[in-house]
C-alpha angles and dihedrals in degrees: 000000000000100000125186127184122187125195122188141165086223133089128238119211093200108031096164089058095047092049090051091049090045090051090050090049096050091049092050096050098038096046088227127129112264091230086077096046119104122184129184131188130202112188135184089031120164101249142153136183125194087358092302132114092202113132107303138163139196123203126196110197120186131175146145093264126354128245121223099315095211091054088047092051096049093046093048094047091046090050092051096042091053093049103036107017094237115153118233095249088060094056124083117192122194114198121196129186106204127198119249093244090055094061116078120194134157095005093309142054131262 
């Protein structure tokens, strides 16, 4: 139930390793068990920002409750920069605090 989706116009040579690192990062920053964390990655997307197709990323982060959003932004920008060499001013992060009744899991809701 933290869910993070990353879209980028870049390629990752070891996506399994990156996804695992991203999952650990989300668990650490959110304070939630990693067993609830879901991460998805869409690479090689056709994307532009500010009219440029230079390296760019969009992160959609959703959870039941948000951690310190400044710390979350810092951690996610750092993670993406280390993996894809995308600078922070080319990364947008959308953070959504979803109500429990809007999260379905295991045939029910949280």
